[in-house]
N, C-alpha and C positions, 0 to 999 in steps of 0.2 A: 127108957133105953132108946126106943125107937125115936123119941125126940132127939136125945143126944145124937143118934145117927143122923137124923134128918139135919140137925144144925149142923153137924160136920160134912155132910153131905152138900148142903148148901153153901157152906162156907168154901169147900172145896170147888163146888160148880162156880160159884162167884169167883173166886180166884183164878180159875181157868178161862173164865170168861175174860178177866182183866188182861190176861197174858195175850189171849187172842186179839184183843183190841190193841195191845202194844204191838204185837207183831204186825198187824193189818196197818196199823199206822205206820210202823217201820217200812213195811213194804211201800206203802204209799208214798212215805218220803222220798225213799229210794227212786220211786218212780218218777216222781216230781224233779228230783236231783237230775235224773237221766233226762228227762225232757228238757229241762233248763240247759243242761249241758250241750246236748244234741243242737237245741236250737242257738246256742251261742256258736257252736261250730260252724253250723250252716251260716249263721249271720257273718261270721267273721271272713268265711270263704267268698261270701257275695261282696263283702267291704273290700276284701284284698282283691277279687276280680274287677271291681269298679276302680279301684286305684291302679291296678296295672294297666286296665284299658286305657285311662287316661295319662298314662306315662309317668305316674309318681314314682315308679321305681326304676326309670331309665337312669342309667348311670351317667351323670353329668361329666361333660367333657372339660377337662382341665387343660386350659391353654398356658403353655409355657412361653416366657419370653424369649425373643432373639437373643442368642449368645452374644455377648459383648467380647470384641476383641481389643485388648489393649496392647498397644505396641510402643514399645520403648525404645527410644533413640539414643544410641550410645555414641559420644563423638570420641574419635580417636585423636591423639595428639598426632600421629602420623600414619597415613594410610596410602600406600602405594598400590594404585591400580592403573591400567591402562588408560590414557587419555582419552575421552571421547566428546566430540562435538556435541555440546549440549544446547546450543541455539544455531539458527539459520545464519546469524551475523559470524560466529566464528567459523564457519565453513566458508562464507563469503570471503571474511578477511583472510583466511590462510592462503587462498588460491589468488586473489586479486592484488593483495600488497606486493606480491614478487612482480606484477607488472605496472606498479605505480612509481615512477621515477622523481627524483628531485632534479630540477633544472636550475642551474647556476648559469646567470648572464654576467658578461664583463666585459672590460676593454683590455686592448693588448697596450702595454707601455712600450717605451722606445726599444726595449731588448724582446720585443714580443712575446714578453711574458703576460699570461693571463690575471687579470685583478678583477676580482669578482664585485660586482657592484648592485646586485639584487638576484631575484630569482622567482621561482614558482614550482608548478608541478608540470608533469607530464604522464602520458598512458602509452604503453607499447601497444601498436595495433598490427605489426605484422613482425614473423620470426626473422626478418633481414634488417632490423634496427629501425625501423619507422616508428616515429613517436610524435602524438599531437599533443598540441599545448594550445595557449591562448596568444593571440596576436600581440596583446599589451604586455606579455611576460617577455617576448623576444625582439619586440621592436627597438631598432637602433642599436641593438648590440652587437659589438665586434665578433664575439665568440661565446659558445655555450659548453658548458659541460654537464653530462647527466650521471647522477649517482644512484645506484640501485639498492635495494633494501639491505642487502648483504655487505655494502660498502664499496662495490666495485664502481669505478668512475672511468668515464669514456669522454673523449673530445666529440663534440657534435657539430653537425654542419646545419646551417638554417636553408631549408629547402625553399620556404616562402610563407606568407602570411596574408590575411585579409582582415582590413579595419571593419568592414561593415557587419561582418560575423563574428570577429574575434577569434578567429581560428588560425594558429600557426602550425608549422609542420618542421620537425627535425629529424636528421639521419645521423645514426652513429655507425661505426663501421665495425659491427657484430652480427654474426648471423647465428642461428639455432635458438633464438629467444622464444620464449613462451608467451604469445600475445594473450591479451585480454578477450573474453568471449564478448561478442558483440550483440547487442540486443536491438529491439524496435521501438524508437521512440514514439511511433505513432499507435502503439497497442498499450500505452499506460493510462492510468486514471487517478484523478484526486483521491487521495486517501491510500495509494500503493505504498508499501515500504520503499524507503530511499535510504542508501547508504553511500556516504560521501567519502572520499579517501584521498588525501593529499600530504603536503607537506607544510603545515603552517607554521610560520614564524621560524623556519630553518632550525627546528628543534633536533634534527639528526637525521641519519640515513633512512630510517624506519619511517614509513607513513604514519598518518594519524587516521583512525576509523571514527567516524561519527554516524549516528543514525536519525532518522525523523521519517516523515512521509513526504510523497509529491502534494503540496499546497495548493498549486494552481497550474494552469498550463496556459499557454499563448500569452505570457506576460510581455511588456515592453519595458525597457529601462534606458534611461539616458546615461551614458558612462563617458570618462574623459573630461577634458575641459578645453575650453576654445582657446585658452591662452597657449597651450602647447599644440594647437591644431590637430588635437586628437579627440574632440567631441564627437560622439556618435550615438544612434539611437538604436538598440538592438531589440531585434522583434521575434515573437514566436517561442520565448525562453520558457524553461519548467522552473516553477518555484518551489522551494524545499525548505523545510525549518531544520533540517540535519545542518548543524554549524558548519560553516565555511568562514575563513579568515584569510587574512594576508598570508601569501605563500601558497594557498590551497588553489590558487588560480591554475587552470589548465589540469587539474585533477580528474577524477573520475566520480560520476554518479551512477550508482548500480541500482539494479532491480533486487526482487527477493530471491533470483535464481542467479545473481552475481553477475549479471550480464550489463554491460556499458549501455546507458540509455542517455547520457549526457556529458558534456565537459564542463566542469564547474568555471565560472566565468567572474562573478560579483556577488557583492552583498548590499542590502538595502541598508542605507544610513540615514540618519535626520539630525537636527540640530543636537540632539541629546547622545548621539552616538549610533552604534549599530541596532538595527532592529530584529535581528535574529531570523532574517530572511535571506536565503542565499538562491541564486540563479544559476542555470545552466543551459549550454547550448544544445538543443536536441542532437542526438547523435546521427539521425539521419541527414540532417542538414550539414552537420560537421563533416562527415564522410563526402558528402558531395563537393565541398569545398576542397578537401583533399585531393578528390580526383582530379579537380581543375588545376591544383597548384602541381600536381605531378605531370599532368598531360601538356599544360600550356604556361607554367610557371606564374599564373595570375588567374583570377576568377572573372568570367565573363559574365557579369551581372546583367540581368534583363532591364529594360527600360520601358515604361508604358507611355510615359510623355503628357502626363496630366498634372495640374494641381488639384487636389480633391480635398474635399470636407464629408464630414459625417452627414448623412442623410437620415431623416426621422419621418416616421408616420405616426398620425394619431389615432390611437384605438378608440373605441366606443366610449370607453369610460372616461376618456380624455388623457390618457397616459400615452407620453411620447415612446416610441418603438424603434429602436435600431432596425434600418431597413434598406441600407445599401450605401453606394458612395456617390456623392453629387459631382461632377466634374465642373469645377468653378472656371478652369481655363485650359486649354491645350499648351503645353509647355515643353519649351526644349531651349537650349543655348542659342543665342542669336535668333530668336524666334523662329527657330526651325520646327518643322512639324515632326512628330515622331510617332511611330506603332500606330496606336489607336486612333490618332488624327487621320494618319494616312489611310485608315481603313473606314473612315466615314463618320466618327464621332463628332459631337459638337458639344460647345460649353452649354451646360443645363440638363444634360444627359444624366441619367442615374444608373450606375452599374449594379445590376442584379446578380449575376451568376458569373463564375469563370469556370469553364470547363466542366458544366451542368452541376457545379456545387454553388449553393446559395452563398452569397457574401452579404453579411448583416453590417460589418465595420471597417472602418479605414485600415486599422491595425491589421484586420484578417486579410485585407487584400496585399497589403505590403508582406506580410508573413509568406502568402503564396508566391508573389513574385521574387522573394528571396531564394526560394527553393528552385526557381527556374532560371533559365540561362538564354543569353541573346541567342536570337534565330529559332528558338523553340515555337513551335506552332502554339496557338492559344484559340480558345473560343469565348467570346464574352458576350453576355445578354444584356441590354440596355434598355431603359424604359424611357421613350420620350413622348410628350404629349399624351401619355395613357396608353401607347402603342409599343408593344415589345419588338426589339430589332436583335438580330442576332449578327455578330462581327466576327469574322474570322481571318486572322493575320498572323505575322511572325512577329516577334519581341525584337527589340532593337537594342543595341548595347548601351549600357548606362555611361554616358560621357563623363570623363575622368574628373571634370571641374564641377560636378554636382554632388 
């Protein structure tokens, strides 16, 4: 009995001991899990903090593309809108064409009726009917007619003309006209806009507008022919590539502001035909001629009294440089002495300056003289044997037979 009790007790105690072990093991397991879980949380916090510090969780900026605007152009068959001057040329033409006229020249028959034999163009320069044109347009004509853009036609009177500068002047019996705006031909540059307006080929009452640029300044051009006793050399011309053709002579060359800077006079030609270059008389020179024609009925051209040649100096590198005008001889009809000769110049002298302006070429000297008049005072600096000499005197009147 005792043994049975002992065995039962032993078994019981043994069983109890095993339960305790299981419970203790379970507690230990729970404790380990708790430790591991806690450690994981701490580790995660550390890792997350590290990532946060280094900006791993910063929100990435999203760059959106610029919006694209698509414009669809729809062409209407008919669109009625107020007319707008879209270019400078439109504005220039609208105003200037009303002042550019067609000039018809002709002869009177036995019945005193006008018969047209040619023509050109002209420009209204004052409100009282004064019109400037070319000498070669009206030269030899018995009568002239002037036709405006709107078709109005007037009989004209030739006031006068000058062959050396190819400037002519016409008057019509009409007041209240709108003259063209006058510019300054000394203020233009190569490359400036040039607008030519004239009446080429007598195509109609309305003038023709062409455009280009100022291609060159101070050009010389031989015009006319010896057979007709009309050969002359024009100096100081404005060159342009704005198309000019027969009938445009006497028309207007305008700047970008629609101001008159020249009177179109000629085109360059070669054996193959026109070269696409036109020439105009500077308006400053033309207006001086107009003033003379109105005041005296003729132009009192200045005369220096020399036969001149181009003078060159030699640069250090051996190049020849335009450096003045060489006086080959003192010159005048009947071997008379004129202007500069009377002031003391001698053959062999070199003209270096005129009125304090340097003179490099013979063409430049002639251009200056064409803008001056007889009895105008002039100061010329010459070089003689290496010495500079200043001469002050009055210009003489150009002889009619030169």
